[in-house]
TORKOL-4160 file (C-alpha; in steps of 0.2 Angstrom, whole numbers, padded with zeros to 4 digits, m for minus):
311
<pt num="1" X="0142" Y="m0105" Z="0121"/>
<pt num="2" X="0154" Y="m0108" Z="0136"/>
<pt num="3" X="0161" Y="m0126" Z="0135"/>
<pt num="4" X="0159" Y="m0131" Z="0154"/>
<pt num="5" X="0161" Y="m0149" Z="0150"/>
<pt num="6" X="0179" Y="m0147" Z="0144"/>
<pt num="7" X="0183" Y="m0137" Z="0160"/>
<pt num="8" X="0175" Y="m0150" Z="0171"/>
<pt num="9" X="0185" Y="m0164" Z="0163"/>
<pt num="10" X="0201" Y="m0154" Z="0165"/>
<pt num="11" X="0198" Y="m0152" Z="0184"/>
<pt num="12" X="0194" Y="m0170" Z="0187"/>
<pt num="13" X="0210" Y="m0176" Z="0177"/>
<pt num="14" X="0220" Y="m0163" Z="0186"/>
<pt num="15" X="0214" Y="m0170" Z="0203"/>
<pt num="16" X="0218" Y="m0188" Z="0198"/>
<pt num="17" X="0235" Y="m0182" Z="0192"/>
<pt num="18" X="0239" Y="m0173" Z="0208"/>
<pt num="19" X="0234" Y="m0188" Z="0218"/>
<pt num="20" X="0246" Y="m0199" Z="0208"/>
<pt num="21" X="0260" Y="m0186" Z="0209"/>
<pt num="22" X="0258" Y="m0186" Z="0227"/>
<pt num="23" X="0260" Y="m0204" Z="0229"/>
<pt num="24" X="0275" Y="m0204" Z="0218"/>
<pt num="25" X="0283" Y="m0189" Z="0227"/>
<pt num="26" X="0283" Y="m0199" Z="0243"/>
<pt num="27" X="0296" Y="m0211" Z="0235"/>
<pt num="28" X="0305" Y="m0200" Z="0223"/>
<pt num="29" X="0301" Y="m0181" Z="0223"/>
<pt num="30" X="0310" Y="m0177" Z="0207"/>
<pt num="31" X="0300" Y="m0190" Z="0197"/>
<pt num="32" X="0284" Y="m0183" Z="0204"/>
<pt num="33" X="0288" Y="m0166" Z="0198"/>
<pt num="34" X="0291" Y="m0171" Z="0181"/>
<pt num="35" X="0276" Y="m0182" Z="0181"/>
<pt num="36" X="0266" Y="m0167" Z="0187"/>
<pt num="37" X="0271" Y="m0156" Z="0172"/>
<pt num="38" X="0268" Y="m0170" Z="0159"/>
<pt num="39" X="0251" Y="m0174" Z="0167"/>
<pt num="40" X="0245" Y="m0156" Z="0166"/>
<pt num="41" X="0250" Y="m0154" Z="0148"/>
<pt num="42" X="0241" Y="m0171" Z="0143"/>
<pt num="43" X="0226" Y="m0165" Z="0154"/>
<pt num="44" X="0225" Y="m0149" Z="0144"/>
<pt num="45" X="0227" Y="m0157" Z="0127"/>
<pt num="46" X="0214" Y="m0171" Z="0132"/>
<pt num="47" X="0201" Y="m0157" Z="0138"/>
<pt num="48" X="0203" Y="m0147" Z="0122"/>
<pt num="49" X="0197" Y="m0162" Z="0112"/>
<pt num="50" X="0179" Y="m0160" Z="0120"/>
<pt num="51" X="0168" Y="m0147" Z="0111"/>
<pt num="52" X="0151" Y="m0141" Z="0114"/>
<pt num="53" X="0139" Y="m0133" Z="0101"/>
<pt num="54" X="0123" Y="m0124" Z="0106"/>
<pt num="55" X="0107" Y="m0128" Z="0097"/>
<pt num="56" X="0109" Y="m0113" Z="0086"/>
<pt num="57" X="0127" Y="m0117" Z="0081"/>
<pt num="58" X="0136" Y="m0129" Z="0070"/>
<pt num="59" X="0154" Y="m0133" Z="0070"/>
<pt num="60" X="0165" Y="m0134" Z="0055"/>
<pt num="61" X="0179" Y="m0146" Z="0057"/>
<pt num="62" X="0196" Y="m0145" Z="0048"/>
<pt num="63" X="0208" Y="m0159" Z="0049"/>
<pt num="64" X="0226" Y="m0153" Z="0045"/>
<pt num="65" X="0218" Y="m0139" Z="0036"/>
<pt num="66" X="0206" Y="m0149" Z="0025"/>
<pt num="67" X="0188" Y="m0149" Z="0027"/>
<pt num="68" X="0183" Y="m0164" Z="0037"/>
<pt num="69" X="0164" Y="m0162" Z="0042"/>
<pt num="70" X="0151" Y="m0153" Z="0052"/>
<pt num="71" X="0147" Y="m0157" Z="0070"/>
<pt num="72" X="0134" Y="m0151" Z="0082"/>
<pt num="73" X="0123" Y="m0146" Z="0090"/>
<pt num="74" X="0128" Y="m0154" Z="0106"/>
<pt num="75" X="0143" Y="m0163" Z="0113"/>
<pt num="76" X="0156" Y="m0170" Z="0101"/>
<pt num="77" X="0175" Y="m0175" Z="0101"/>
<pt num="78" X="0189" Y="m0170" Z="0090"/>
<pt num="79" X="0207" Y="m0175" Z="0089"/>
<pt num="80" X="0217" Y="m0162" Z="0099"/>
<pt num="81" X="0231" Y="m0153" Z="0089"/>
<pt num="82" X="0225" Y="m0160" Z="0073"/>
<pt num="83" X="0208" Y="m0154" Z="0071"/>
<pt num="84" X="0202" Y="m0136" Z="0071"/>
<pt num="85" X="0184" Y="m0130" Z="0074"/>
<pt num="86" X="0175" Y="m0115" Z="0067"/>
<pt num="87" X="0158" Y="m0112" Z="0076"/>
<pt num="88" X="0145" Y="m0104" Z="0065"/>
<pt num="89" X="0128" Y="m0096" Z="0071"/>
<pt num="90" X="0114" Y="m0102" Z="0060"/>
<pt num="91" X="0101" Y="m0090" Z="0067"/>
<pt num="92" X="0093" Y="m0077" Z="0057"/>
<pt num="93" X="0103" Y="m0061" Z="0057"/>
<pt num="94" X="0097" Y="m0043" Z="0055"/>
<pt num="95" X="0109" Y="m0031" Z="0047"/>
<pt num="96" X="0106" Y="m0012" Z="0043"/>
<pt num="97" X="0108" Y="m0005" Z="0026"/>
<pt num="98" X="0117" Y="0012" Z="0028"/>
<pt num="99" X="0108" Y="0027" Z="0021"/>
<pt num="100" X="0110" Y="0028" Z="0002"/>
<pt num="101" X="0109" Y="0043" Z="m0009"/>
<pt num="102" X="0099" Y="0037" Z="m0025"/>
<pt num="103" X="0092" Y="0046" Z="m0040"/>
<pt num="104" X="0075" Y="0039" Z="m0045"/>
<pt num="105" X="0070" Y="0036" Z="m0063"/>
<pt num="106" X="0061" Y="0053" Z="m0064"/>
<pt num="107" X="0077" Y="0062" Z="m0058"/>
<pt num="108" X="0072" Y="0065" Z="m0040"/>
<pt num="109" X="0086" Y="0063" Z="m0027"/>
<pt num="110" X="0081" Y="0053" Z="m0012"/>
<pt num="111" X="0090" Y="0046" Z="0003"/>
<pt num="112" X="0085" Y="0028" Z="0008"/>
<pt num="113" X="0090" Y="0016" Z="0022"/>
<pt num="114" X="0084" Y="m0001" Z="0026"/>
<pt num="115" X="0087" Y="m0018" Z="0035"/>
<pt num="116" X="0089" Y="m0035" Z="0028"/>
<pt num="117" X="0087" Y="m0052" Z="0036"/>
<pt num="118" X="0098" Y="m0068" Z="0031"/>
<pt num="119" X="0104" Y="m0084" Z="0039"/>
<pt num="120" X="0117" Y="m0097" Z="0035"/>
<pt num="121" X="0109" Y="m0111" Z="0026"/>
<pt num="122" X="0125" Y="m0121" Z="0022"/>
<pt num="123" X="0139" Y="m0119" Z="0034"/>
<pt num="124" X="0153" Y="m0126" Z="0023"/>
<pt num="125" X="0149" Y="m0115" Z="0008"/>
<pt num="126" X="0147" Y="m0100" Z="0019"/>
<pt num="127" X="0164" Y="m0102" Z="0027"/>
<pt num="128" X="0174" Y="m0110" Z="0013"/>
<pt num="129" X="0168" Y="m0100" Z="m0002"/>
<pt num="130" X="0167" Y="m0083" Z="0006"/>
<pt num="131" X="0180" Y="m0074" Z="0016"/>
<pt num="132" X="0168" Y="m0064" Z="0026"/>
<pt num="133" X="0150" Y="m0068" Z="0021"/>
<pt num="134" X="0142" Y="m0054" Z="0033"/>
<pt num="135" X="0152" Y="m0040" Z="0024"/>
<pt num="136" X="0149" Y="m0048" Z="0007"/>
<pt num="137" X="0130" Y="m0049" Z="0008"/>
<pt num="138" X="0129" Y="m0032" Z="0015"/>
<pt num="139" X="0138" Y="m0024" Z="0000"/>
<pt num="140" X="0127" Y="m0034" Z="m0012"/>
<pt num="141" X="0112" Y="m0027" Z="m0003"/>
<pt num="142" X="0117" Y="m0009" Z="m0004"/>
<pt num="143" X="0121" Y="m0011" Z="m0023"/>
<pt num="144" X="0105" Y="m0020" Z="m0026"/>
<pt num="145" X="0095" Y="m0006" Z="m0017"/>
<pt num="146" X="0103" Y="0007" Z="m0028"/>
<pt num="147" X="0099" Y="m0003" Z="m0044"/>
<pt num="148" X="0081" Y="m0006" Z="m0040"/>
<pt num="149" X="0077" Y="0011" Z="m0034"/>
<pt num="150" X="0086" Y="0019" Z="m0049"/>
<pt num="151" X="0073" Y="0010" Z="m0060"/>
<pt num="152" X="0058" Y="0017" Z="m0051"/>
<pt num="153" X="0049" Y="0033" Z="m0051"/>
<pt num="154" X="0046" Y="0043" Z="m0035"/>
<pt num="155" X="0027" Y="0038" Z="m0034"/>
<pt num="156" X="0031" Y="0020" Z="m0036"/>
<pt num="157" X="0045" Y="0022" Z="m0022"/>
<pt num="158" X="0032" Y="0029" Z="m0010"/>
<pt num="159" X="0018" Y="0016" Z="m0014"/>
<pt num="160" X="0027" Y="0000" Z="m0018"/>
<pt num="161" X="0039" Y="m0003" Z="m0003"/>
<pt num="162" X="0035" Y="m0021" Z="m0001"/>
<pt num="163" X="0037" Y="m0024" Z="m0020"/>
<pt num="164" X="0054" Y="m0015" Z="m0019"/>
<pt num="165" X="0060" Y="m0026" Z="m0004"/>
<pt num="166" X="0055" Y="m0042" Z="m0014"/>
<pt num="167" X="0064" Y="m0036" Z="m0029"/>
<pt num="168" X="0080" Y="m0032" Z="m0019"/>
<pt num="169" X="0079" Y="m0049" Z="m0011"/>
<pt num="170" X="0078" Y="m0058" Z="m0028"/>
<pt num="171" X="0093" Y="m0048" Z="m0034"/>
<pt num="172" X="0103" Y="m0052" Z="m0019"/>
<pt num="173" X="0099" Y="m0071" Z="m0019"/>
<pt num="174" X="0103" Y="m0072" Z="m0037"/>
<pt num="175" X="0121" Y="m0064" Z="m0034"/>
<pt num="176" X="0125" Y="m0075" Z="m0019"/>
<pt num="177" X="0119" Y="m0091" Z="m0026"/>
<pt num="178" X="0131" Y="m0105" Z="m0020"/>
<pt num="179" X="0137" Y="m0095" Z="m0005"/>
<pt num="180" X="0126" Y="m0106" Z="0007"/>
<pt num="181" X="0116" Y="m0090" Z="0013"/>
<pt num="182" X="0098" Y="m0087" Z="0012"/>
<pt num="183" X="0090" Y="m0070" Z="0012"/>
<pt num="184" X="0073" Y="m0070" Z="0022"/>
<pt num="185" X="0068" Y="m0052" Z="0019"/>
<pt num="186" X="0073" Y="m0034" Z="0015"/>
<pt num="187" X="0063" Y="m0019" Z="0021"/>
<pt num="188" X="0064" Y="m0001" Z="0017"/>
<pt num="189" X="0064" Y="0009" Z="0033"/>
<pt num="190" X="0065" Y="0028" Z="0029"/>
<pt num="191" X="0064" Y="0038" Z="0013"/>
<pt num="192" X="0070" Y="0056" Z="0014"/>
<pt num="193" X="0067" Y="0069" Z="0001"/>
<pt num="194" X="0071" Y="0088" Z="m0002"/>
<pt num="195" X="0061" Y="0100" Z="0008"/>
<pt num="196" X="0054" Y="0109" Z="m0007"/>
<pt num="197" X="0048" Y="0093" Z="m0014"/>
<pt num="198" X="0039" Y="0089" Z="0002"/>
<pt num="199" X="0030" Y="0105" Z="0002"/>
<pt num="200" X="0025" Y="0103" Z="m0016"/>
<pt num="201" X="0018" Y="0086" Z="m0012"/>
<pt num="202" X="0009" Y="0093" Z="0003"/>
<pt num="203" X="0000" Y="0106" Z="m0008"/>
<pt num="204" X="m0004" Y="0093" Z="m0021"/>
<pt num="205" X="m0012" Y="0082" Z="m0008"/>
<pt num="206" X="m0022" Y="0097" Z="m0001"/>
<pt num="207" X="m0028" Y="0101" Z="m0018"/>
<pt num="208" X="m0033" Y="0083" Z="m0021"/>
<pt num="209" X="m0043" Y="0082" Z="m0005"/>
<pt num="210" X="m0052" Y="0099" Z="m0009"/>
<pt num="211" X="m0056" Y="0092" Z="m0026"/>
<pt num="212" X="m0064" Y="0076" Z="m0019"/>
<pt num="213" X="m0073" Y="0086" Z="m0006"/>
<pt num="214" X="m0081" Y="0097" Z="m0020"/>
<pt num="215" X="m0085" Y="0082" Z="m0031"/>
<pt num="216" X="m0094" Y="0074" Z="m0016"/>
<pt num="217" X="m0104" Y="0090" Z="m0012"/>
<pt num="218" X="m0109" Y="0092" Z="m0030"/>
<pt num="219" X="m0115" Y="0073" Z="m0030"/>
<pt num="220" X="m0124" Y="0076" Z="m0014"/>
<pt num="221" X="m0133" Y="0091" Z="m0021"/>
<pt num="222" X="m0138" Y="0082" Z="m0037"/>
<pt num="223" X="m0145" Y="0067" Z="m0027"/>
<pt num="224" X="m0154" Y="0080" Z="m0016"/>
<pt num="225" X="m0162" Y="0089" Z="m0031"/>
<pt num="226" X="m0167" Y="0072" Z="m0039"/>
<pt num="227" X="m0176" Y="0067" Z="m0022"/>
<pt num="228" X="m0184" Y="0084" Z="m0021"/>
<pt num="229" X="m0190" Y="0082" Z="m0039"/>
<pt num="230" X="m0197" Y="0065" Z="m0036"/>
<pt num="231" X="m0206" Y="0071" Z="m0020"/>
<pt num="232" X="m0214" Y="0086" Z="m0029"/>
<pt num="233" X="m0221" Y="0074" Z="m0042"/>
<pt num="234" X="m0228" Y="0063" Z="m0029"/>
<pt num="235" X="m0236" Y="0077" Z="m0020"/>
<pt num="236" X="m0243" Y="0084" Z="m0036"/>
<pt num="237" X="m0251" Y="0067" Z="m0039"/>
<pt num="238" X="m0260" Y="0067" Z="m0022"/>
<pt num="239" X="m0270" Y="0082" Z="m0018"/>
<pt num="240" X="m0269" Y="0080" Z="0001"/>
<pt num="241" X="m0250" Y="0077" Z="0001"/>
<pt num="242" X="m0246" Y="0095" Z="0002"/>
<pt num="243" X="m0258" Y="0099" Z="0017"/>
<pt num="244" X="m0251" Y="0084" Z="0026"/>
<pt num="245" X="m0233" Y="0090" Z="0024"/>
<pt num="246" X="m0238" Y="0107" Z="0030"/>
<pt num="247" X="m0247" Y="0100" Z="0045"/>
<pt num="248" X="m0231" Y="0089" Z="0048"/>
<pt num="249" X="m0220" Y="0104" Z="0048"/>
<pt num="250" X="m0231" Y="0114" Z="0060"/>
<pt num="251" X="m0231" Y="0098" Z="0072"/>
<pt num="252" X="m0212" Y="0098" Z="0071"/>
<pt num="253" X="m0212" Y="0116" Z="0077"/>
<pt num="254" X="m0224" Y="0114" Z="0091"/>
<pt num="255" X="m0214" Y="0106" Z="0105"/>
<pt num="256" X="m0203" Y="0122" Z="0106"/>
<pt num="257" X="m0210" Y="0135" Z="0117"/>
<pt num="258" X="m0200" Y="0149" Z="0109"/>
<pt num="259" X="m0207" Y="0146" Z="0092"/>
<pt num="260" X="m0222" Y="0157" Z="0085"/>
<pt num="261" X="m0232" Y="0150" Z="0071"/>
<pt num="262" X="m0240" Y="0163" Z="0059"/>
<pt num="263" X="m0253" Y="0157" Z="0046"/>
<pt num="264" X="m0256" Y="0168" Z="0032"/>
<pt num="265" X="m0274" Y="0166" Z="0026"/>
<pt num="266" X="m0279" Y="0175" Z="0009"/>
<pt num="267" X="m0293" Y="0189" Z="0010"/>
<pt num="268" X="m0303" Y="0179" Z="m0003"/>
<pt num="269" X="m0304" Y="0164" Z="0008"/>
<pt num="270" X="m0311" Y="0175" Z="0023"/>
<pt num="271" X="m0324" Y="0183" Z="0011"/>
<pt num="272" X="m0329" Y="0166" Z="0005"/>
<pt num="273" X="m0331" Y="0161" Z="0024"/>
<pt num="274" X="m0341" Y="0176" Z="0028"/>
<pt num="275" X="m0353" Y="0174" Z="0013"/>
<pt num="276" X="m0355" Y="0156" Z="0018"/>
<pt num="277" X="m0360" Y="0161" Z="0036"/>
<pt num="278" X="m0372" Y="0174" Z="0030"/>
<pt num="279" X="m0381" Y="0162" Z="0018"/>
<pt num="280" X="m0382" Y="0149" Z="0032"/>
<pt num="281" X="m0390" Y="0161" Z="0044"/>
<pt num="282" X="m0402" Y="0168" Z="0031"/>
<pt num="283" X="m0408" Y="0150" Z="0027"/>
<pt num="284" X="m0410" Y="0147" Z="0046"/>
<pt num="285" X="m0421" Y="0164" Z="0047"/>
<pt num="286" X="m0408" Y="0173" Z="0057"/>
<pt num="287" X="m0398" Y="0189" Z="0053"/>
<pt num="288" X="m0380" Y="0186" Z="0050"/>
<pt num="289" X="m0368" Y="0198" Z="0059"/>
<pt num="290" X="m0363" Y="0211" Z="0048"/>
<pt num="291" X="m0345" Y="0212" Z="0045"/>
<pt num="292" X="m0338" Y="0229" Z="0041"/>
<pt num="293" X="m0330" Y="0230" Z="0024"/>
<pt num="294" X="m0313" Y="0236" Z="0025"/>
<pt num="295" X="m0310" Y="0254" Z="0021"/>
<pt num="296" X="m0305" Y="0256" Z="0003"/>
<pt num="297" X="m0287" Y="0261" Z="0000"/>
<pt num="298" X="m0286" Y="0280" Z="m0006"/>
<pt num="299" X="m0271" Y="0284" Z="m0015"/>
<pt num="300" X="m0264" Y="0302" Z="m0016"/>
<pt num="301" X="m0272" Y="0307" Z="m0032"/>
<pt num="302" X="m0290" Y="0302" Z="m0026"/>
<pt num="303" X="m0287" Y="0311" Z="m0010"/>
<pt num="304" X="m0283" Y="0327" Z="m0020"/>
<pt num="305" X="m0298" Y="0325" Z="m0031"/>
<pt num="306" X="m0309" Y="0323" Z="m0016"/>
<pt num="307" X="m0302" Y="0339" Z="m0008"/>
<pt num="308" X="m0305" Y="0349" Z="m0024"/>
<pt num="309" X="m0323" Y="0343" Z="m0025"/>
<pt num="310" X="m0327" Y="0348" Z="m0007"/>
<pt num="311" X="m0320" Y="0365" Z="m0011"/>
């Protein structure tokens, strides 16, 4: 964050010094020049003692090289030329984990990359105990990623990404304990496998889907057969159920003009109807219409015998 307060104080003091030097220069120009140089140096030193830290920053103050305290956020003062300040950003940082070539527990080579999130929890420990905490925690994240992936199979790696991230975070936090850093999360971004293995996994997935489809169809056929058997038992118990079902089927075909319904009636039924009609007319004293008997079927042998008899 730009320290505009320090610059503003420097300008104000500089104007005051210029006015004083101008008044002195009217009486003694040489003294005015010397006073001007001294005033500018003192102005710069005084302005450097005014520091400003943003809300997301904390300042680590070292007095003559020794840790003195933490200042900020906001405006604070230090002793110029004696105190030194190191600003530290305490916001959450996102750092990429470069692609790592790892061999899983079942000897499958994979390439994995990810990202981890961390923040500075204790400014003094992060600066004093670690030379470069960003590089150090990045190296620990890479080694922990290799260690965790090497203890898992390929199937676990593809399914348990969240669990892998938590395991890596636990390992990193255990290694950096006392550094003043806090790991907020680690996520696996991409997993690359050999092309041959990808094709084999694709065929396996296709076979599994076909297997599930076949099992589902077989279960549906079994349920349908059970329902048909139950329906047959119900129709057998009720004499009129089959007739109602037949009429319902015919009614369903009726609305379509292109459908032609053909009802096959057995000859025995027609003979019984004719006999009933004749008997009814006989009782009423009327002659029943005579229905010509169908011509008997003459086979080839009977035809030949009839021809010889005529001869």
